TORKE-470249 format. One record per residue: y, z, x of N, C-alpha, C in turn; residue number from 1. Coordinates in steps of 0.1 Angstrom, whole numbers, plus 5000, padded with zeros to 4 digits. Layout:
# residues N
{n_yy Y	n_zz Z	n_xx X	ca_yy Y	ca_zz Z	ca_xx X	c_yy Y	c_zz Z	c_xx X	num NUM} .
...
END
This chain:
# residues 76
{n_yy 6790	n_zz 3075	n_xx 4276	ca_yy 6776	ca_zz 3080	ca_xx 4269	c_yy 6774	c_zz 3076	c_xx 4257	num 1} .
{n_yy 6764	n_zz 3074	n_xx 4251	ca_yy 6761	ca_zz 3071	ca_xx 4238	c_yy 6766	c_zz 3083	c_xx 4229	num 2} .
{n_yy 6768	n_zz 3080	n_xx 4215	ca_yy 6771	ca_zz 3092	ca_xx 4206	c_yy 6757	c_zz 3099	c_xx 4206	num 3} .
{n_yy 6760	n_zz 3113	n_xx 4206	ca_yy 6752	ca_zz 3121	ca_xx 4205	c_yy 6750	c_zz 3129	c_xx 4191	num 4} .
{n_yy 6737	n_zz 3129	n_xx 4187	ca_yy 6732	ca_zz 3137	ca_xx 4175	c_yy 6728	c_zz 3150	c_xx 4176	num 5} .
{n_yy 6731	n_zz 3160	n_xx 4168	ca_yy 6725	ca_zz 3173	ca_xx 4168	c_yy 6715	c_zz 3175	c_xx 4160	num 6} .
{n_yy 6702	n_zz 3180	n_xx 4167	ca_yy 6690	ca_zz 3184	ca_xx 4160	c_yy 6687	c_zz 3198	c_xx 4163	num 7} .
{n_yy 6680	n_zz 3204	n_xx 4153	ca_yy 6675	ca_zz 3217	ca_xx 4156	c_yy 6661	c_zz 3218	c_xx 4158	num 8} .
{n_yy 6657	n_zz 3223	n_xx 4170	ca_yy 6643	ca_zz 3222	ca_xx 4175	c_yy 6637	c_zz 3235	c_xx 4177	num 9} .
{n_yy 6625	n_zz 3238	n_xx 4171	ca_yy 6619	ca_zz 3252	ca_xx 4174	c_yy 6607	c_zz 3253	c_xx 4185	num 10} .
{n_yy 6610	n_zz 3261	n_xx 4193	ca_yy 6600	ca_zz 3260	ca_xx 4205	c_yy 6592	c_zz 3273	c_xx 4203	num 11} .
{n_yy 6579	n_zz 3275	n_xx 4208	ca_yy 6573	ca_zz 3287	ca_xx 4210	c_yy 6582	c_zz 3294	c_xx 4221	num 12} .
{n_yy 6581	n_zz 3308	n_xx 4218	ca_yy 6589	ca_zz 3316	ca_xx 4227	c_yy 6587	c_zz 3315	c_xx 4242	num 13} .
{n_yy 6575	n_zz 3313	n_xx 4245	ca_yy 6571	ca_zz 3312	ca_xx 4260	c_yy 6577	c_zz 3297	c_xx 4265	num 14} .
{n_yy 6574	n_zz 3288	n_xx 4256	ca_yy 6579	ca_zz 3274	ca_xx 4260	c_yy 6592	c_zz 3274	c_xx 4262	num 15} .
{n_yy 6599	n_zz 3281	n_xx 4252	ca_yy 6615	ca_zz 3280	ca_xx 4255	c_yy 6620	c_zz 3288	c_xx 4266	num 16} .
{n_yy 6614	n_zz 3300	n_xx 4271	ca_yy 6616	ca_zz 3306	ca_xx 4282	c_yy 6614	c_zz 3298	c_xx 4293	num 17} .
{n_yy 6603	n_zz 3291	n_xx 4295	ca_yy 6599	ca_zz 3283	ca_xx 4305	c_yy 6611	c_zz 3272	c_xx 4306	num 18} .
{n_yy 6613	n_zz 3266	n_xx 4295	ca_yy 6624	ca_zz 3256	ca_xx 4295	c_yy 6638	c_zz 3260	c_xx 4300	num 19} .
{n_yy 6641	n_zz 3272	n_xx 4296	ca_yy 6655	ca_zz 3276	ca_xx 4301	c_yy 6654	c_zz 3280	c_xx 4315	num 20} .
{n_yy 6644	n_zz 3286	n_xx 4320	ca_yy 6642	ca_zz 3287	ca_xx 4335	c_yy 6642	c_zz 3276	c_xx 4343	num 21} .
{n_yy 6635	n_zz 3265	n_xx 4338	ca_yy 6633	ca_zz 3254	ca_xx 4345	c_yy 6649	c_zz 3247	c_xx 4346	num 22} .
{n_yy 6654	n_zz 3247	n_xx 4335	ca_yy 6667	ca_zz 3242	ca_xx 4334	c_yy 6677	c_zz 3249	c_xx 4343	num 23} .
{n_yy 6677	n_zz 3261	n_xx 4344	ca_yy 6686	ca_zz 3269	ca_xx 4352	c_yy 6683	c_zz 3266	c_xx 4367	num 24} .
{n_yy 6669	n_zz 3265	n_xx 4371	ca_yy 6664	ca_zz 3262	ca_xx 4384	c_yy 6670	c_zz 3247	c_xx 4390	num 25} .
{n_yy 6670	n_zz 3238	n_xx 4379	ca_yy 6674	ca_zz 3225	ca_xx 4382	c_yy 6687	c_zz 3222	c_xx 4380	num 26} .
{n_yy 6696	n_zz 3233	n_xx 4375	ca_yy 6710	ca_zz 3229	ca_xx 4372	c_yy 6713	c_zz 3221	c_xx 4362	num 27} .
{n_yy 6705	n_zz 3220	n_xx 4354	ca_yy 6705	ca_zz 3211	ca_xx 4341	c_yy 6705	c_zz 3216	c_xx 4327	num 28} .
{n_yy 6710	n_zz 3211	n_xx 4318	ca_yy 6709	ca_zz 3216	ca_xx 4305	c_yy 6695	c_zz 3214	c_xx 4297	num 29} .
{n_yy 6693	n_zz 3223	n_xx 4289	ca_yy 6682	ca_zz 3222	ca_xx 4282	c_yy 6681	c_zz 3209	c_xx 4275	num 30} .
{n_yy 6691	n_zz 3206	n_xx 4268	ca_yy 6691	ca_zz 3193	ca_xx 4261	c_yy 6691	c_zz 3182	c_xx 4269	num 31} .
{n_yy 6695	n_zz 3181	n_xx 4281	ca_yy 6693	ca_zz 3170	ca_xx 4291	c_yy 6678	c_zz 3166	c_xx 4294	num 32} .
{n_yy 6670	n_zz 3180	n_xx 4296	ca_yy 6657	ca_zz 3182	ca_xx 4299	c_yy 6649	c_zz 3176	c_xx 4286	num 33} .
{n_yy 6652	n_zz 3180	n_xx 4275	ca_yy 6646	ca_zz 3177	ca_xx 4262	c_yy 6647	c_zz 3163	c_xx 4259	num 34} .
{n_yy 6660	n_zz 3156	n_xx 4262	ca_yy 6661	ca_zz 3141	ca_xx 4260	c_yy 6654	c_zz 3134	c_xx 4269	num 35} .
{n_yy 6653	n_zz 3137	n_xx 4281	ca_yy 6644	ca_zz 3130	ca_xx 4293	c_yy 6630	c_zz 3130	c_xx 4288	num 36} .
{n_yy 6625	n_zz 3142	n_xx 4283	ca_yy 6611	ca_zz 3144	ca_xx 4279	c_yy 6607	c_zz 3135	c_xx 4267	num 37} .
{n_yy 6617	n_zz 3132	n_xx 4258	ca_yy 6615	ca_zz 3125	ca_xx 4247	c_yy 6615	c_zz 3111	c_xx 4249	num 38} .
{n_yy 6624	n_zz 3107	n_xx 4258	ca_yy 6627	ca_zz 3094	ca_xx 4263	c_yy 6613	c_zz 3090	c_xx 4271	num 39} .
{n_yy 6608	n_zz 3098	n_xx 4278	ca_yy 6595	ca_zz 3095	ca_xx 4288	c_yy 6584	c_zz 3094	c_xx 4276	num 40} .
{n_yy 6582	n_zz 3101	n_xx 4267	ca_yy 6570	ca_zz 3099	ca_xx 4257	c_yy 6574	c_zz 3088	c_xx 4248	num 41} .
{n_yy 6584	n_zz 3083	n_xx 4246	ca_yy 6588	ca_zz 3069	ca_xx 4238	c_yy 6585	c_zz 3059	c_xx 4248	num 42} .
{n_yy 6588	n_zz 3060	n_xx 4260	ca_yy 6583	ca_zz 3049	ca_xx 4269	c_yy 6569	c_zz 3047	c_xx 4270	num 43} .
{n_yy 6561	n_zz 3058	n_xx 4271	ca_yy 6548	ca_zz 3057	ca_xx 4271	c_yy 6543	c_zz 3051	c_xx 4257	num 44} .
{n_yy 6547	n_zz 3054	n_xx 4247	ca_yy 6543	ca_zz 3047	ca_xx 4235	c_yy 6546	c_zz 3033	c_xx 4235	num 45} .
{n_yy 6557	n_zz 3030	n_xx 4241	ca_yy 6562	ca_zz 3015	ca_xx 4243	c_yy 6551	c_zz 3008	c_xx 4250	num 46} .
{n_yy 6547	n_zz 3014	n_xx 4262	ca_yy 6536	ca_zz 3006	ca_xx 4271	c_yy 6523	c_zz 3006	c_xx 4265	num 47} .
{n_yy 6519	n_zz 3016	n_xx 4256	ca_yy 6507	ca_zz 3017	ca_xx 4248	c_yy 6506	c_zz 3005	c_xx 4239	num 48} .
{n_yy 6520	n_zz 3005	n_xx 4230	ca_yy 6520	ca_zz 2993	ca_xx 4220	c_yy 6520	c_zz 2980	c_xx 4227	num 49} .
{n_yy 6524	n_zz 2978	n_xx 4239	ca_yy 6524	ca_zz 2966	ca_xx 4246	c_yy 6510	c_zz 2963	c_xx 4250	num 50} .
{n_yy 6502	n_zz 2971	n_xx 4253	ca_yy 6488	ca_zz 2970	ca_xx 4257	c_yy 6479	c_zz 2965	c_xx 4245	num 51} .
{n_yy 6483	n_zz 2974	n_xx 4232	ca_yy 6475	ca_zz 2970	ca_xx 4221	c_yy 6478	c_zz 2955	c_xx 4217	num 52} .
{n_yy 6490	n_zz 2953	n_xx 4219	ca_yy 6495	ca_zz 2939	ca_xx 4215	c_yy 6489	c_zz 2928	c_xx 4223	num 53} .
{n_yy 6486	n_zz 2931	n_xx 4236	ca_yy 6480	ca_zz 2922	ca_xx 4246	c_yy 6465	c_zz 2919	c_xx 4244	num 54} .
{n_yy 6460	n_zz 2931	n_xx 4236	ca_yy 6446	ca_zz 2930	ca_xx 4235	c_yy 6443	c_zz 2928	c_xx 4219	num 55} .
{n_yy 6451	n_zz 2923	n_xx 4211	ca_yy 6448	ca_zz 2922	ca_xx 4198	c_yy 6439	c_zz 2910	c_xx 4195	num 56} .
{n_yy 6439	n_zz 2901	n_xx 4205	ca_yy 6430	ca_zz 2891	ca_xx 4202	c_yy 6415	c_zz 2891	c_xx 4209	num 57} .
{n_yy 6412	n_zz 2904	n_xx 4214	ca_yy 6399	ca_zz 2906	ca_xx 4220	c_yy 6390	c_zz 2908	c_xx 4208	num 58} .
{n_yy 6377	n_zz 2905	n_xx 4210	ca_yy 6366	ca_zz 2906	ca_xx 4201	c_yy 6363	c_zz 2922	c_xx 4198	num 59} .
{n_yy 6362	n_zz 2925	n_xx 4188	ca_yy 6359	ca_zz 2939	ca_xx 4183	c_yy 6345	c_zz 2942	c_xx 4184	num 60} .
{n_yy 6340	n_zz 2954	n_xx 4188	ca_yy 6329	ca_zz 2959	ca_xx 4189	c_yy 6327	c_zz 2971	c_xx 4184	num 61} .
{n_yy 6317	n_zz 2971	n_xx 4172	ca_yy 6315	ca_zz 2985	ca_xx 4166	c_yy 6306	c_zz 2994	c_xx 4175	num 62} .
{n_yy 6306	n_zz 3006	n_xx 4170	ca_yy 6296	ca_zz 3015	ca_xx 4177	c_yy 6283	c_zz 3011	c_xx 4176	num 63} .
{n_yy 6278	n_zz 3007	n_xx 4165	ca_yy 6266	ca_zz 3003	ca_xx 4163	c_yy 6261	c_zz 2992	c_xx 4170	num 64} .
{n_yy 6269	n_zz 2981	n_xx 4171	ca_yy 6267	ca_zz 2970	ca_xx 4179	c_yy 6264	c_zz 2974	c_xx 4195	num 65} .
{n_yy 6274	n_zz 2984	n_xx 4199	ca_yy 6273	ca_zz 2988	ca_xx 4213	c_yy 6261	c_zz 2996	c_xx 4214	num 66} .
{n_yy 6256	n_zz 3005	n_xx 4206	ca_yy 6244	ca_zz 3011	ca_xx 4208	c_yy 6232	c_zz 3002	c_xx 4208	num 67} .
{n_yy 6232	n_zz 2992	n_xx 4198	ca_yy 6221	ca_zz 2982	ca_xx 4198	c_yy 6220	c_zz 2974	c_xx 4211	num 68} .
{n_yy 6233	n_zz 2972	n_xx 4217	ca_yy 6232	ca_zz 2966	ca_xx 4230	c_yy 6225	c_zz 2973	c_xx 4243	num 69} .
{n_yy 6229	n_zz 2986	n_xx 4241	ca_yy 6224	ca_zz 2996	ca_xx 4251	c_yy 6207	c_zz 2995	c_xx 4250	num 70} .
{n_yy 6204	n_zz 2995	n_xx 4238	ca_yy 6190	ca_zz 2997	ca_xx 4235	c_yy 6182	c_zz 2982	c_xx 4239	num 71} .
{n_yy 6189	n_zz 2972	n_xx 4237	ca_yy 6183	ca_zz 2960	ca_xx 4240	c_yy 6182	c_zz 2959	c_xx 4257	num 72} .
{n_yy 6192	n_zz 2964	n_xx 4262	ca_yy 6189	ca_zz 2963	ca_xx 4277	c_yy 6184	c_zz 2974	c_xx 4283	num 73} .
{n_yy 6177	n_zz 2985	n_xx 4275	ca_yy 6169	ca_zz 2993	ca_xx 4281	c_yy 6176	c_zz 3004	c_xx 4286	num 74} .
{n_yy 6188	n_zz 3006	n_xx 4283	ca_yy 6196	ca_zz 3017	ca_xx 4287	c_yy 6195	c_zz 3029	c_xx 4280	num 75} .
{n_yy 6188	n_zz 3028	n_xx 4268	ca_yy 6185	ca_zz 3041	ca_xx 4260	c_yy 6172	c_zz 3039	c_xx 4253	num 76} .
END
């Protein structure tokens, strides 16, 4: 396993209790569950960044331009 680093994290009381109960129910450590949740969030960020990168060449459309287009098409 990779070298682990220690961090102090403060949870709201109810969140901490729910996390401890879920960890016990799943026979897992709170640390493992938090690590998995953070990894999941980082993976989602990586997907978002990839999507932004793919679309960086797309034409930009301002809100004003969008509303004007709606008006031109008789939508508003």
